[in-house]
All heavy atoms as a GROMACS GRO file, in nm:
protein
  595
    1MET      N    1   1.053  -4.967  -3.094
    1MET     CA    2   0.932  -4.945  -3.020
    1MET      C    3   0.961  -4.868  -2.891
    1MET      O    4   0.887  -4.779  -2.854
    1MET     CB    5   0.868  -5.082  -2.990
    1MET     CG    6   0.732  -5.072  -2.934
    1MET     SD    7   0.619  -5.034  -3.066
    1MET     CE    8   0.483  -5.124  -3.017
    2GLU      N    9   1.071  -4.906  -2.825
    2GLU     CA   10   1.106  -4.839  -2.699
    2GLU      C   11   1.143  -4.692  -2.723
    2GLU      O   12   1.109  -4.605  -2.644
    2GLU     CB   13   1.222  -4.913  -2.633
    2GLU     CG   14   1.255  -4.860  -2.495
    2GLU     CD   15   1.364  -4.942  -2.428
    2GLU    OE1   16   1.367  -5.065  -2.444
    2GLU    OE2   17   1.447  -4.879  -2.361
    3ILE      N   18   1.212  -4.665  -2.834
    3ILE     CA   19   1.252  -4.528  -2.866
    3ILE      C   20   1.128  -4.443  -2.896
    3ILE      O   21   1.118  -4.329  -2.851
    3ILE     CB   22   1.351  -4.526  -2.985
    3ILE    CG1   23   1.481  -4.592  -2.942
    3ILE    CG2   24   1.374  -4.386  -3.034
    3ILE    CD1   25   1.580  -4.608  -3.053
    4LYS      N   26   1.031  -4.498  -2.969
    4LYS     CA   27   0.910  -4.423  -3.000
    4LYS      C   28   0.832  -4.390  -2.873
    4LYS      O   29   0.780  -4.281  -2.858
    4LYS     CB   30   0.820  -4.502  -3.096
    4LYS     CG   31   0.871  -4.507  -3.236
    4LYS     CD   32   0.773  -4.579  -3.326
    4LYS     CE   33   0.824  -4.585  -3.468
    4LYS     NZ   34   0.730  -4.652  -3.557
    5GLY      N   35   0.827  -4.484  -2.781
    5GLY     CA   36   0.758  -4.461  -2.654
    5GLY      C   37   0.829  -4.353  -2.572
    5GLY      O   38   0.765  -4.267  -2.512
    6SER      N   39   0.962  -4.358  -2.571
    6SER     CA   40   1.039  -4.257  -2.498
    6SER      C   41   1.021  -4.120  -2.560
    6SER      O   42   1.005  -4.020  -2.490
    6SER     CB   43   1.187  -4.293  -2.498
    6SER     OG   44   1.209  -4.414  -2.428
    7LEU      N   45   1.020  -4.115  -2.693
    7LEU     CA   46   1.000  -3.988  -2.762
    7LEU      C   47   0.859  -3.933  -2.736
    7LEU      O   48   0.841  -3.813  -2.715
    7LEU     CB   49   1.025  -4.002  -2.912
    7LEU     CG   50   1.170  -4.021  -2.955
    7LEU    CD1   51   1.178  -4.046  -3.104
    7LEU    CD2   52   1.253  -3.900  -2.915
    8ALA      N   53   0.762  -4.021  -2.735
    8ALA     CA   54   0.624  -3.978  -2.708
    8ALA      C   55   0.613  -3.921  -2.567
    8ALA      O   56   0.544  -3.820  -2.544
    8ALA     CB   57   0.527  -4.094  -2.727
    9LEU      N   58   0.681  -3.984  -2.472
    9LEU     CA   59   0.680  -3.936  -2.334
    9LEU      C   60   0.747  -3.799  -2.324
    9LEU      O   61   0.696  -3.708  -2.258
    9LEU     CB   62   0.751  -4.036  -2.243
    9LEU     CG   63   0.757  -4.000  -2.095
    9LEU    CD1   64   0.616  -3.985  -2.036
    9LEU    CD2   65   0.837  -4.103  -2.019
   10ILE      N   66   0.858  -3.781  -2.394
   10ILE     CA   67   0.928  -3.652  -2.394
   10ILE      C   68   0.839  -3.544  -2.456
   10ILE      O   69   0.829  -3.432  -2.403
   10ILE     CB   70   1.064  -3.663  -2.468
   10ILE    CG1   71   1.160  -3.748  -2.386
   10ILE    CG2   72   1.122  -3.526  -2.495
   10ILE    CD1   73   1.289  -3.782  -2.459
   11VAL      N   74   0.775  -3.575  -2.565
   11VAL     CA   75   0.685  -3.478  -2.630
   11VAL      C   76   0.570  -3.443  -2.537
   11VAL      O   77   0.532  -3.325  -2.522
   11VAL     CB   78   0.634  -3.533  -2.765
   11VAL    CG1   79   0.520  -3.448  -2.820
   11VAL    CG2   80   0.747  -3.543  -2.866
   12HIS      N   81   0.513  -3.544  -2.472
   12HIS     CA   82   0.402  -3.519  -2.378
   12HIS      C   83   0.446  -3.427  -2.264
   12HIS      O   84   0.377  -3.333  -2.228
   12HIS     CB   85   0.350  -3.653  -2.323
   12HIS     CG   86   0.246  -3.637  -2.218
   12HIS    ND1   87   0.118  -3.594  -2.246
   12HIS    CD2   88   0.251  -3.656  -2.082
   12HIS    CE1   89   0.050  -3.588  -2.133
   12HIS    NE2   90   0.129  -3.625  -2.033
   13ARG      N   91   0.562  -3.456  -2.207
   13ARG     CA   92   0.613  -3.374  -2.096
   13ARG      C   93   0.644  -3.232  -2.142
   13ARG      O   94   0.616  -3.135  -2.071
   13ARG     CB   95   0.737  -3.439  -2.035
   13ARG     CG   96   0.705  -3.561  -1.953
   13ARG     CD   97   0.828  -3.619  -1.890
   13ARG     NE   98   0.796  -3.738  -1.812
   13ARG     CZ   99   0.886  -3.820  -1.761
   13ARG    NH1  100   1.016  -3.797  -1.780
   13ARG    NH2  101   0.849  -3.923  -1.691
   14THR      N  102   0.699  -3.219  -2.261
   14THR     CA  103   0.729  -3.085  -2.315
   14THR      C  104   0.600  -3.006  -2.334
   14THR      O  105   0.593  -2.888  -2.300
   14THR     CB  106   0.805  -3.098  -2.448
   14THR    OG1  107   0.925  -3.172  -2.427
   14THR    CG2  108   0.839  -2.962  -2.505
   15ASP      N  109   0.498  -3.073  -2.388
   15ASP     CA  110   0.370  -3.005  -2.406
   15ASP      C  111   0.311  -2.961  -2.272
   15ASP      O  112   0.256  -2.852  -2.258
   15ASP     CB  113   0.270  -3.097  -2.479
   15ASP     CG  114   0.306  -3.119  -2.624
   15ASP    OD1  115   0.388  -3.039  -2.678
   15ASP    OD2  116   0.253  -3.215  -2.684
   16ARG      N  117   0.325  -3.048  -2.173
   16ARG     CA  118   0.271  -3.016  -2.040
   16ARG      C  119   0.347  -2.899  -1.976
   16ARG      O  120   0.287  -2.810  -1.918
   16ARG     CB  121   0.280  -3.140  -1.951
   16ARG     CG  122   0.210  -3.122  -1.820
   16ARG     CD  123   0.190  -3.252  -1.752
   16ARG     NE  124   0.124  -3.229  -1.625
   16ARG     CZ  125   0.118  -3.315  -1.529
   16ARG    NH1  126   0.172  -3.433  -1.545
   16ARG    NH2  127   0.056  -3.287  -1.418
   17VAL      N  128   0.480  -2.898  -1.991
   17VAL     CA  129   0.560  -2.787  -1.938
   17VAL      C  130   0.524  -2.658  -2.010
   17VAL      O  131   0.511  -2.552  -1.948
   17VAL     CB  132   0.712  -2.818  -1.951
   17VAL    CG1  133   0.796  -2.695  -1.925
   17VAL    CG2  134   0.750  -2.930  -1.856
   18ASP      N  135   0.505  -2.664  -2.141
   18ASP     CA  136   0.464  -2.545  -2.217
   18ASP      C  137   0.330  -2.492  -2.168
   18ASP      O  138   0.312  -2.371  -2.155
   18ASP     CB  139   0.456  -2.577  -2.367
   18ASP     CG  140   0.592  -2.593  -2.432
   18ASP    OD1  141   0.692  -2.549  -2.371
   18ASP    OD2  142   0.598  -2.648  -2.544
   19GLN      N  143   0.236  -2.583  -2.141
   19GLN     CA  144   0.105  -2.543  -2.093
   19GLN      C  145   0.116  -2.477  -1.954
   19GLN      O  146   0.056  -2.372  -1.929
   19GLN     CB  147   0.012  -2.663  -2.086
   19GLN     CG  148  -0.127  -2.629  -2.036
   19GLN     CD  149  -0.214  -2.754  -2.021
   19GLN    OE1  150  -0.167  -2.866  -2.040
   19GLN    NE2  151  -0.339  -2.733  -1.985
   20GLU      N  152   0.194  -2.537  -1.866
   20GLU     CA  153   0.211  -2.481  -1.731
   20GLU      C  154   0.280  -2.345  -1.737
   20GLU      O  155   0.245  -2.253  -1.664
   20GLU     CB  156   0.290  -2.577  -1.642
   20GLU     CG  157   0.211  -2.702  -1.605
   20GLU     CD  158   0.294  -2.803  -1.528
   20GLU    OE1  159   0.413  -2.774  -1.500
   20GLU    OE2  160   0.240  -2.910  -1.495
   21LEU      N  161   0.378  -2.332  -1.827
   21LEU     CA  162   0.446  -2.205  -1.844
   21LEU      C  163   0.350  -2.097  -1.893
   21LEU      O  164   0.352  -1.983  -1.845
   21LEU     CB  165   0.563  -2.221  -1.942
   21LEU     CG  166   0.648  -2.098  -1.969
   21LEU    CD1  167   0.710  -2.045  -1.840
   21LEU    CD2  168   0.756  -2.129  -2.070
   22GLN      N  169   0.263  -2.131  -1.984
   22GLN     CA  170   0.165  -2.035  -2.034
   22GLN      C  171   0.068  -1.995  -1.923
   22GLN      O  172   0.032  -1.877  -1.911
   22GLN     CB  173   0.088  -2.093  -2.154
   22GLN     CG  174  -0.004  -1.992  -2.220
   22GLN     CD  175   0.070  -1.870  -2.273
   22GLN    OE1  176   0.176  -1.882  -2.333
   22GLN    NE2  177   0.015  -1.754  -2.249
   23GLU      N  178   0.028  -2.089  -1.840
   23GLU     CA  179  -0.059  -2.057  -1.726
   23GLU      C  180   0.010  -1.962  -1.630
   23GLU      O  181  -0.051  -1.867  -1.579
   23GLU     CB  182  -0.101  -2.185  -1.654
   23GLU     CG  183  -0.197  -2.272  -1.733
   23GLU     CD  184  -0.220  -2.408  -1.669
   23GLU    OE1  185  -0.162  -2.436  -1.561
   23GLU    OE2  186  -0.295  -2.488  -1.728
   24GLN      N  187   0.139  -1.984  -1.606
   24GLN     CA  188   0.216  -1.895  -1.519
   24GLN      C  189   0.228  -1.756  -1.580
   24GLN      O  190   0.218  -1.655  -1.510
   24GLN     CB  191   0.355  -1.953  -1.491
   24GLN     CG  192   0.355  -2.076  -1.403
   24GLN     CD  193   0.305  -2.044  -1.263
   24GLN    OE1  194   0.339  -1.942  -1.206
   24GLN    NE2  195   0.225  -2.134  -1.210
   25ARG      N  196   0.249  -1.749  -1.710
   25ARG     CA  197   0.256  -1.618  -1.778
   25ARG      C  198   0.123  -1.545  -1.764
   25ARG      O  199   0.121  -1.425  -1.738
   25ARG     CB  200   0.289  -1.638  -1.926
   25ARG     CG  201   0.432  -1.671  -1.952
   25ARG     CD  202   0.457  -1.684  -2.102
   25ARG     NE  203   0.593  -1.725  -2.127
   25ARG     CZ  204   0.630  -1.805  -2.225
   25ARG    NH1  205   0.542  -1.853  -2.310
   25ARG    NH2  206   0.758  -1.837  -2.241
   26ASN      N  207   0.014  -1.617  -1.783
   26ASN     CA  208  -0.118  -1.554  -1.770
   26ASN      C  209  -0.142  -1.503  -1.628
   26ASN      O  210  -0.193  -1.393  -1.608
   26ASN     CB  211  -0.228  -1.652  -1.810
   26ASN     CG  212  -0.224  -1.687  -1.957
   26ASN    OD1  213  -0.165  -1.616  -2.038
   26ASN    ND2  214  -0.286  -1.798  -1.993
   27ALA      N  215  -0.105  -1.583  -1.530
   27ALA     CA  216  -0.121  -1.542  -1.391
   27ALA      C  217  -0.034  -1.421  -1.359
   27ALA      O  218  -0.076  -1.327  -1.292
   27ALA     CB  219  -0.086  -1.658  -1.296
   28PHE      N  220   0.089  -1.420  -1.411
   28PHE     CA  221   0.179  -1.308  -1.389
   28PHE      C  222   0.125  -1.181  -1.453
   28PHE      O  223   0.128  -1.073  -1.394
   28PHE     CB  224   0.317  -1.341  -1.445
   28PHE     CG  225   0.420  -1.235  -1.420
   28PHE    CD1  226   0.475  -1.218  -1.294
   28PHE    CD2  227   0.461  -1.152  -1.522
   28PHE    CE1  228   0.569  -1.121  -1.270
   28PHE    CE2  229   0.555  -1.054  -1.500
   28PHE     CZ  230   0.609  -1.038  -1.374
   29THR      N  231   0.073  -1.193  -1.574
   29THR     CA  232   0.016  -1.077  -1.643
   29THR      C  233  -0.104  -1.023  -1.566
   29THR      O  234  -0.119  -0.901  -1.551
   29THR     CB  235  -0.026  -1.116  -1.786
   29THR    OG1  236   0.090  -1.165  -1.854
   29THR    CG2  237  -0.083  -0.998  -1.860
   30ALA      N  238  -0.188  -1.111  -1.515
   30ALA     CA  239  -0.303  -1.067  -1.436
   30ALA      C  240  -0.257  -0.998  -1.309
   30ALA      O  241  -0.313  -0.894  -1.268
   30ALA     CB  242  -0.393  -1.186  -1.403
   31MET      N  243  -0.154  -1.051  -1.245
   31MET     CA  244  -0.103  -0.991  -1.122
   31MET      C  245  -0.041  -0.854  -1.151
   31MET      O  246  -0.058  -0.761  -1.074
   31MET     CB  247   0.000  -1.082  -1.057
   31MET     CG  248   0.040  -1.037  -0.918
   31MET     SD  249   0.150  -1.152  -0.836
   31MET     CE  250   0.048  -1.297  -0.827
   32GLU      N  251   0.028  -0.842  -1.263
   32GLU     CA  252   0.085  -0.712  -1.301
   32GLU      C  253  -0.026  -0.608  -1.316
   32GLU      O  254  -0.010  -0.494  -1.273
   32GLU     CB  255   0.160  -0.723  -1.434
   32GLU     CG  256   0.301  -0.771  -1.422
   32GLU     CD  257   0.372  -0.771  -1.557
   32GLU    OE1  258   0.309  -0.802  -1.660
   32GLU    OE2  259   0.491  -0.739  -1.559
   33GLY      N  260  -0.137  -0.648  -1.375
   33GLY     CA  261  -0.250  -0.556  -1.390
   33GLY      C  262  -0.304  -0.511  -1.256
   33GLY      O  263  -0.335  -0.393  -1.236
   34ARG      N  264  -0.314  -0.603  -1.161
   34ARG     CA  265  -0.363  -0.567  -1.027
   34ARG      C  266  -0.265  -0.475  -0.956
   34ARG      O  267  -0.303  -0.378  -0.892
   34ARG     CB  268  -0.390  -0.692  -0.945
   34ARG     CG  269  -0.512  -0.770  -0.993
   34ARG     CD  270  -0.555  -0.876  -0.893
   34ARG     NE  271  -0.451  -0.973  -0.862
   34ARG     CZ  272  -0.435  -1.089  -0.923
   34ARG    NH1  273  -0.516  -1.123  -1.020
   34ARG    NH2  274  -0.338  -1.171  -0.888
   35VAL      N  275  -0.135  -0.504  -0.970
   35VAL     CA  276  -0.033  -0.421  -0.905
   35VAL      C  277  -0.034  -0.280  -0.966
   35VAL      O  278  -0.026  -0.181  -0.895
   35VAL     CB  279   0.107  -0.486  -0.919
   35VAL    CG1  280   0.217  -0.388  -0.879
   35VAL    CG2  281   0.114  -0.610  -0.833
   36ASP      N  282  -0.047  -0.272  -1.098
   36ASP     CA  283  -0.053  -0.141  -1.163
   36ASP      C  284  -0.174  -0.063  -1.112
   36ASP      O  285  -0.165   0.058  -1.090
   36ASP     CB  286  -0.061  -0.157  -1.315
   36ASP     CG  287   0.071  -0.204  -1.376
   36ASP    OD1  288   0.174  -0.195  -1.307
   36ASP    OD2  289   0.069  -0.251  -1.491
   37GLY      N  290  -0.286  -0.131  -1.094
   37GLY     CA  291  -0.405  -0.064  -1.041
   37GLY      C  292  -0.384  -0.012  -0.901
   37GLY      O  293  -0.423   0.100  -0.867
   38VAL      N  294  -0.321  -0.091  -0.817
   38VAL     CA  295  -0.293  -0.049  -0.679
   38VAL      C  296  -0.195   0.067  -0.677
   38VAL      O  297  -0.213   0.164  -0.604
   38VAL     CB  298  -0.241  -0.168  -0.596
   38VAL    CG1  299  -0.188  -0.121  -0.461
   38VAL    CG2  300  -0.350  -0.272  -0.577
   39GLU      N  301  -0.090   0.058  -0.760
   39GLU     CA  302   0.009   0.166  -0.764
   39GLU      C  303  -0.055   0.296  -0.811
   39GLU      O  304  -0.024   0.403  -0.757
   39GLU     CB  305   0.125   0.128  -0.855
   39GLU     CG  306   0.218   0.025  -0.796
   39GLU     CD  307   0.329  -0.017  -0.891
   39GLU    OE1  308   0.318   0.011  -1.013
   39GLU    OE2  309   0.425  -0.079  -0.843
   40SER      N  310  -0.142   0.290  -0.910
   40SER     CA  311  -0.205   0.413  -0.956
   40SER      C  312  -0.300   0.468  -0.851
   40SER      O  313  -0.312   0.590  -0.834
   40SER     CB  314  -0.278   0.390  -1.088
   40SER     OG  315  -0.388   0.302  -1.070
   41ALA      N  316  -0.367   0.381  -0.776
   41ALA     CA  317  -0.454   0.428  -0.668
   41ALA      C  318  -0.373   0.493  -0.557
   41ALA      O  319  -0.412   0.596  -0.502
   41ALA     CB  320  -0.536   0.312  -0.612
   42ILE      N  321  -0.258   0.436  -0.526
   42ILE     CA  322  -0.172   0.493  -0.422
   42ILE      C  323  -0.115   0.626  -0.466
   42ILE      O  324  -0.111   0.722  -0.389
   42ILE     CB  325  -0.059   0.394  -0.386
   42ILE    CG1  326  -0.116   0.274  -0.311
   42ILE    CG2  327   0.050   0.461  -0.303
   42ILE    CD1  328  -0.016   0.163  -0.289
   43SER      N  329  -0.072   0.635  -0.591
   43SER     CA  330  -0.013   0.761  -0.638
   43SER      C  331  -0.118   0.872  -0.642
   43SER      O  332  -0.085   0.988  -0.627
   43SER     CB  333   0.051   0.742  -0.775
   43SER     OG  334  -0.048   0.718  -0.874
   44GLY      N  335  -0.244   0.837  -0.658
   44GLY     CA  336  -0.350   0.936  -0.657
   44GLY      C  337  -0.374   0.993  -0.519
   44GLY      O  338  -0.430   1.102  -0.504
   45HIS      N  339  -0.332   0.922  -0.418
   45HIS     CA  340  -0.352   0.968  -0.279
   45HIS      C  341  -0.219   1.006  -0.215
   45HIS      O  342  -0.204   1.001  -0.094
   45HIS     CB  343  -0.418   0.858  -0.196
   45HIS     CG  344  -0.553   0.819  -0.247
   45HIS    ND1  345  -0.660   0.903  -0.248
   45HIS    CD2  346  -0.597   0.704  -0.304
   45HIS    CE1  347  -0.764   0.843  -0.299
   45HIS    NE2  348  -0.728   0.720  -0.335
   46GLY      N  349  -0.124   1.045  -0.295
   46GLY     CA  350   0.010   1.073  -0.246
   46GLY      C  351   0.021   1.198  -0.160
   46GLY      O  352   0.118   1.217  -0.091
   47ASP      N  353  -0.080   1.286  -0.162
   47ASP     CA  354  -0.070   1.410  -0.086
   47ASP      C  355  -0.122   1.396   0.056
   47ASP      O  356  -0.134   1.494   0.127
   47ASP     CB  357  -0.143   1.522  -0.159
   47ASP     CG  358  -0.290   1.493  -0.179
   47ASP    OD1  359  -0.331   1.376  -0.162
   47ASP    OD2  360  -0.365   1.587  -0.210
   48HIS      N  361  -0.151   1.274   0.100
   48HIS     CA  362  -0.200   1.256   0.237
   48HIS      C  363  -0.094   1.293   0.340
   48HIS      O  364  -0.126   1.340   0.447
   48HIS     CB  365  -0.244   1.111   0.261
   48HIS     CG  366  -0.377   1.079   0.201
   48HIS    ND1  367  -0.488   1.157   0.221
   48HIS    CD2  368  -0.417   0.978   0.122
   48HIS    CE1  369  -0.590   1.106   0.157
   48HIS    NE2  370  -0.550   0.998   0.094
   49GLY      N  371   0.032   1.273   0.307
   49GLY     CA  372   0.139   1.308   0.400
   49GLY      C  373   0.138   1.456   0.431
   49GLY      O  374   0.149   1.498   0.547
   50ALA      N  375   0.121   1.539   0.329
   50ALA     CA  376   0.118   1.684   0.350
   50ALA      C  377  -0.007   1.724   0.429
   50ALA      O  378  -0.001   1.808   0.519
   50ALA     CB  379   0.120   1.756   0.215
   51ARG      N  380  -0.120   1.660   0.398
   51ARG     CA  381  -0.243   1.691   0.471
   51ARG      C  382  -0.231   1.650   0.617
   51ARG      O  383  -0.272   1.722   0.707
   51ARG     CB  384  -0.362   1.618   0.408
   51ARG     CG  385  -0.401   1.673   0.274
   51ARG     CD  386  -0.520   1.598   0.220
   51ARG     NE  387  -0.552   1.641   0.086
   51ARG     CZ  388  -0.642   1.585   0.011
   51ARG    NH1  389  -0.709   1.480   0.056
   51ARG    NH2  390  -0.666   1.629  -0.111
   52LEU      N  391  -0.174   1.533   0.640
   52LEU     CA  392  -0.157   1.485   0.776
   52LEU      C  393  -0.064   1.577   0.855
   52LEU      O  394  -0.091   1.610   0.971
   52LEU     CB  395  -0.103   1.342   0.777
   52LEU     CG  396  -0.084   1.277   0.913
   52LEU    CD1  397  -0.217   1.271   0.988
   52LEU    CD2  398  -0.027   1.138   0.898
   53ALA      N  399   0.042   1.623   0.792
   53ALA     CA  400   0.134   1.715   0.859
   53ALA      C  401   0.063   1.845   0.895
   53ALA      O  402   0.083   1.899   1.004
   53ALA     CB  403   0.255   1.742   0.769
   54ALA      N  404  -0.021   1.895   0.806
   54ALA     CA  405  -0.096   2.018   0.834
   54ALA      C  406  -0.191   1.998   0.952
   54ALA      O  407  -0.204   2.085   1.039
   54ALA     CB  408  -0.172   2.063   0.710
   55VAL      N  409  -0.258   1.883   0.955
   55VAL     CA  410  -0.350   1.855   1.066
   55VAL      C  411  -0.273   1.842   1.197
   55VAL      O  412  -0.316   1.894   1.301
   55VAL     CB  413  -0.432   1.726   1.037
   55VAL    CG1  414  -0.507   1.679   1.160
   55VAL    CG2  415  -0.528   1.750   0.922
   56GLU      N  416  -0.158   1.777   1.193
   56GLU     CA  417  -0.076   1.765   1.314
   56GLU      C  418  -0.033   1.902   1.365
   56GLU      O  419  -0.036   1.928   1.485
   56GLU     CB  420   0.046   1.677   1.287
   56GLU     CG  421   0.012   1.530   1.273
   56GLU     CD  422   0.132   1.446   1.234
   56GLU    OE1  423   0.235   1.504   1.190
   56GLU    OE2  424   0.123   1.324   1.246
   57ARG      N  425   0.007   1.990   1.273
   57ARG     CA  426   0.045   2.126   1.315
   57ARG      C  427  -0.073   2.196   1.382
   57ARG      O  428  -0.057   2.261   1.486
   57ARG     CB  429   0.093   2.207   1.195
   57ARG     CG  430   0.237   2.182   1.157
   57ARG     CD  431   0.288   2.285   1.059
   57ARG     NE  432   0.212   2.289   0.933
   57ARG     CZ  433   0.237   2.213   0.828
   57ARG    NH1  434   0.337   2.127   0.832
   57ARG    NH2  435   0.164   2.222   0.720
   58LEU      N  436  -0.190   2.185   1.323
   58LEU     CA  437  -0.308   2.249   1.382
   58LEU      C  438  -0.340   2.194   1.520
   58LEU      O  439  -0.377   2.268   1.611
   58LEU     CB  440  -0.430   2.232   1.289
   58LEU     CG  441  -0.426   2.314   1.160
   58LEU    CD1  442  -0.544   2.276   1.072
   58LEU    CD2  443  -0.425   2.463   1.189
   59VAL      N  444  -0.325   2.062   1.535
   59VAL     CA  445  -0.352   2.001   1.666
   59VAL      C  446  -0.253   2.053   1.769
   59VAL      O  447  -0.292   2.091   1.880
   59VAL     CB  448  -0.346   1.846   1.656
   59VAL    CG1  449  -0.341   1.783   1.793
   59VAL    CG2  450  -0.464   1.795   1.577
   60TRP      N  451  -0.125   2.060   1.733
   60TRP     CA  452  -0.026   2.108   1.829
   60TRP      C  453  -0.046   2.256   1.860
   60TRP      O  454  -0.028   2.300   1.974
   60TRP     CB  455   0.117   2.083   1.778
   60TRP     CG  456   0.156   1.940   1.798
   60TRP    CD1  457   0.176   1.846   1.703
   60TRP    CD2  458   0.179   1.875   1.924
   60TRP    NE1  459   0.210   1.726   1.761
   60TRP    CE2  460   0.213   1.741   1.897
   60TRP    CE3  461   0.173   1.917   2.056
   60TRP    CZ2  462   0.241   1.649   1.996
   60TRP    CZ3  463   0.202   1.825   2.156
   60TRP    CH2  464   0.235   1.693   2.126
   61ILE      N  465  -0.086   2.335   1.762
   61ILE     CA  466  -0.117   2.476   1.788
   61ILE      C  467  -0.235   2.486   1.883
   61ILE      O  468  -0.235   2.565   1.978
   61ILE     CB  469  -0.145   2.551   1.655
   61ILE    CG1  470  -0.014   2.564   1.577
   61ILE    CG2  471  -0.208   2.686   1.680
   61ILE    CD1  472  -0.032   2.615   1.434
   62GLY      N  473  -0.336   2.403   1.860
   62GLY     CA  474  -0.453   2.402   1.949
   62GLY      C  475  -0.418   2.360   2.090
   62GLY      O  476  -0.465   2.419   2.188
   63VAL      N  477  -0.333   2.259   2.102
   63VAL     CA  478  -0.290   2.214   2.235
   63VAL      C  479  -0.212   2.324   2.305
   63VAL      O  480  -0.232   2.352   2.424
   63VAL     CB  481  -0.206   2.084   2.224
   63VAL    CG1  482  -0.135   2.053   2.355
   63VAL    CG2  483  -0.294   1.968   2.182
   64GLY      N  484  -0.123   2.389   2.232
   64GLY     CA  485  -0.045   2.498   2.289
   64GLY      C  486  -0.132   2.614   2.333
   64GLY      O  487  -0.116   2.670   2.442
   65ALA      N  488  -0.228   2.650   2.246
   65ALA     CA  489  -0.319   2.760   2.280
   65ALA      C  490  -0.403   2.724   2.403
   65ALA      O  491  -0.425   2.809   2.492
   65ALA     CB  492  -0.410   2.792   2.161
   66ALA      N  493  -0.449   2.602   2.412
   66ALA     CA  494  -0.528   2.560   2.528
   66ALA      C  495  -0.444   2.564   2.655
   66ALA      O  496  -0.492   2.606   2.761
   66ALA     CB  497  -0.583   2.418   2.505
   67ALA      N  498  -0.317   2.527   2.645
   67ALA     CA  499  -0.229   2.532   2.763
   67ALA      C  500  -0.206   2.675   2.808
   67ALA      O  501  -0.211   2.706   2.928
   67ALA     CB  502  -0.095   2.464   2.730
   68VAL      N  503  -0.184   2.764   2.712
   68VAL     CA  504  -0.162   2.905   2.746
   68VAL      C  505  -0.288   2.965   2.807
   68VAL      O  506  -0.283   3.032   2.911
   68VAL     CB  507  -0.117   2.984   2.620
   68VAL    CG1  508  -0.123   3.134   2.646
   68VAL    CG2  509   0.022   2.941   2.577
   69LEU      N  510  -0.402   2.939   2.744
   69LEU     CA  511  -0.528   2.994   2.796
   69LEU      C  512  -0.561   2.936   2.933
   69LEU      O  513  -0.610   3.007   3.022
   69LEU     CB  514  -0.643   2.970   2.698
   69LEU     CG  515  -0.634   3.048   2.567
   69LEU    CD1  516  -0.746   3.005   2.473
   69LEU    CD2  517  -0.640   3.198   2.593
   70GLY      N  518  -0.533   2.810   2.953
   70GLY     CA  519  -0.557   2.748   3.083
   70GLY      C  520  -0.468   2.808   3.191
   70GLY      O  521  -0.513   2.835   3.303
   71THR      N  522  -0.345   2.833   3.155
   71THR     CA  523  -0.252   2.894   3.251
   71THR      C  524  -0.294   3.036   3.284
   71THR      O  525  -0.298   3.076   3.402
   71THR     CB  526  -0.108   2.894   3.193
   71THR    OG1  527  -0.070   2.760   3.164
   71THR    CG2  528  -0.010   2.956   3.291
   72LEU      N  529  -0.329   3.113   3.181
   72LEU     CA  530  -0.375   3.250   3.205
   72LEU      C  531  -0.503   3.252   3.287
   72LEU      O  532  -0.520   3.338   3.375
   72LEU     CB  533  -0.396   3.323   3.072
   72LEU     CG  534  -0.270   3.356   2.992
   72LEU    CD1  535  -0.308   3.417   2.858
   72LEU    CD2  536  -0.180   3.449   3.069
   73GLY      N  537  -0.592   3.159   3.259
   73GLY     CA  538  -0.717   3.150   3.337
   73GLY      C  539  -0.689   3.117   3.482
   73GLY      O  540  -0.753   3.171   3.573
   74GLY      N  541  -0.593   3.028   3.503
   74GLY     CA  542  -0.556   2.992   3.641
   74GLY      C  543  -0.496   3.111   3.714
   74GLY      O  544  -0.527   3.136   3.831
   75TRP      N  545  -0.411   3.187   3.649
   75TRP     CA  546  -0.352   3.305   3.711
   75TRP      C  547  -0.458   3.410   3.740
   75TRP      O  548  -0.458   3.474   3.845
   75TRP     CB  549  -0.245   3.366   3.621
   75TRP     CG  550  -0.116   3.292   3.617
   75TRP    CD1  551  -0.074   3.193   3.699
   75TRP    CD2  552  -0.012   3.312   3.522
   75TRP    NE1  553   0.048   3.149   3.664
   75TRP    CE2  554   0.092   3.221   3.553
   75TRP    CE3  555   0.006   3.397   3.414
   75TRP    CZ2  556   0.210   3.215   3.483
   75TRP    CZ3  557   0.125   3.391   3.343
   75TRP    CH2  558   0.225   3.299   3.377
   76THR      N  559  -0.550   3.426   3.646
   76THR     CA  560  -0.655   3.525   3.663
   76THR      C  561  -0.744   3.485   3.781
   76THR      O  562  -0.778   3.569   3.866
   76THR     CB  563  -0.739   3.538   3.535
   76THR    OG1  564  -0.653   3.570   3.427
   76THR    CG2  565  -0.842   3.647   3.548
   77ALA      N  566  -0.779   3.361   3.787
   77ALA     CA  567  -0.864   3.313   3.898
   77ALA      C  568  -0.789   3.326   4.029
   77ALA      O  569  -0.847   3.365   4.133
   77ALA     CB  570  -0.907   3.170   3.874
   78GLY      N  571  -0.661   3.298   4.031
   78GLY     CA  572  -0.581   3.310   4.153
   78GLY      C  573  -0.566   3.455   4.196
   78GLY      O  574  -0.561   3.486   4.315
   79ALA      N  575  -0.555   3.545   4.099
   79ALA     CA  576  -0.539   3.686   4.130
   79ALA      C  577  -0.668   3.746   4.188
   79ALA      O  578  -0.665   3.839   4.266
   79ALA     CB  579  -0.498   3.763   4.006
   80MET      N  580  -0.781   3.690   4.149
   80MET     CA  581  -0.909   3.740   4.197
   80MET      C  582  -0.937   3.696   4.340
   80MET      O  583  -1.016   3.757   4.408
   80MET     CB  584  -1.022   3.698   4.105
   80MET     CG  585  -1.019   3.757   3.970
   80MET     SD  586  -1.162   3.701   3.880
   80MET     CE  587  -1.182   3.836   3.767
   81LEU      N  588  -0.875   3.591   4.381
   81LEU     CA  589  -0.903   3.541   4.515
   81LEU      C  590  -0.825   3.620   4.611
   81LEU      O  591  -0.807   3.676   4.694
   81LEU     CB  592  -0.865   3.393   4.527
   81LEU     CG  593  -0.950   3.297   4.445
   81LEU    CD1  594  -0.894   3.156   4.460
   81LEU    CD2  595  -1.094   3.301   4.490
   0.00000   0.00000   0.00000
């Protein structure tokens, strides 16, 4: 009787571990799907670095041009006085 009870307990625990393992597999599979979706969304926007670099270059060119024009304007105004 004691052996049958012990075996029943082992079978019950094994079934429970199998169920929990399957739940973990399902959760992992769902997470993999979400990660794949995020990775594909990120790879679709991979050219932002090049666009950002181009915008930064334009900003620095604009800042440089404004500095040059401001300096020339100051010299011109000073020369007129």
